[in-house]
C-alpha positions as CSV (number, residue, x, y, z in Angstrom):
1,M,9.5,-7.4,32.1
2,I,5.7,-8.0,31.2
3,D,5.0,-10.5,28.6
4,F,1.6,-10.1,26.6
5,V,2.4,-12.3,24.0
6,G,-0.6,-14.8,25.0
7,S,-3.6,-12.2,24.6
8,K,-6.3,-13.1,22.7
9,L,-6.5,-10.9,20.4
10,S,-3.1,-10.6,19.2
11,N,-2.5,-14.1,18.3
12,Q,-5.9,-13.8,16.7
13,A,-4.2,-11.3,13.9
14,A,-3.3,-12.5,10.4
15,D,-0.4,-9.7,10.4
16,W,2.2,-9.7,13.3
17,R,2.5,-5.5,12.8
18,K,-1.7,-5.9,13.5
19,G,-0.6,-8.0,16.4
20,C,1.7,-6.2,18.0
21,R,-0.8,-3.1,17.8
22,L,-2.9,-5.3,19.5
23,R,-0.8,-5.9,22.7
24,A,-0.2,-3.0,22.9
25,W,-3.8,-1.7,23.3
26,E,-4.8,-4.8,25.2
27,P,-2.5,-3.6,28.7
28,K,-4.2,-0.1,28.0
29,Q,-7.8,-0.9,28.4
30,E,-6.4,-2.7,31.6
31,G,-4.8,0.4,33.1
32,W,-1.4,-0.4,32.1
33,K,0.8,2.6,31.8
34,Q,2.2,2.9,28.3
35,C,6.4,2.9,29.3
36,D,5.5,-0.2,31.4
37,H,5.1,-2.3,28.3
38,V,6.7,0.0,25.4
39,K,9.9,-2.5,26.3
40,S,7.9,-5.6,26.0
41,L,6.9,-5.0,22.4
42,G,10.7,-4.0,21.2
43,V,9.0,-0.1,19.4
44,I,9.4,3.3,20.2
45,A,6.9,4.8,22.4
46,G,5.9,7.1,19.8
47,A,4.9,4.1,17.6
48,V,2.9,3.1,20.3
49,S,1.7,6.8,21.3
50,Q,0.5,7.0,17.8
51,W,-1.4,3.6,17.8
52,M,-3.5,4.7,21.0
53,K,-4.5,7.9,19.4
54,R,-5.5,5.6,16.8
55,A,-7.7,3.1,18.4
56,E,-9.3,5.6,20.9
57,Y,-10.9,7.6,17.8
58,G,-11.3,4.8,15.6
59,G,-12.1,2.1,17.8
60,I,-9.7,-1.0,17.7
61,E,-10.2,-1.8,14.1
62,A,-7.8,1.0,13.2
63,L,-5.5,-0.7,14.6
64,G,-5.7,-3.5,11.1
65,H,-3.6,-2.6,8.3
66,R,-3.6,1.0,6.3
67,K,-3.1,0.5,3.1
68,A,0.1,2.6,1.9
69,P,-0.5,6.2,0.9
70,G,0.6,7.4,-2.4
71,G,-0.8,6.6,-6.1
72,P,-0.6,3.6,-8.3
73,S,2.0,1.9,-9.7
74,R,2.9,3.1,-12.8
75,L,4.8,-0.2,-13.9
76,T,3.1,-3.0,-15.4
77,A,3.1,-6.6,-14.2
78,G,6.0,-8.0,-16.4
79,Q,8.0,-5.0,-15.4
80,R,7.7,-5.8,-11.9
81,A,8.4,-9.0,-11.8
82,R,11.6,-8.6,-13.7
83,I,12.9,-5.6,-11.0
84,S,14.7,-8.6,-9.2
85,E,16.3,-9.6,-12.8
86,L,18.0,-6.5,-13.6
87,L,18.8,-5.7,-10.2
88,R,21.2,-8.9,-10.3
């Protein structure tokens, strides 16, 4: 199994998700086939394929965090704070 944990860019990522996407991108730039390094990342091949497509069109910056789709929350800050209390 190939280990890409020690790579430069992925170690600089503040978010572990972005680090994983960068660990997938780096070997691709070195000519590795996707199937060779997907197993070492612990993700499915479809996810890596989508990440590579995003990086191809948007550059390495596209591998960063994207805001989740959807509208703003309708709950106030006080209501969100009470959710765990209400669930108990």
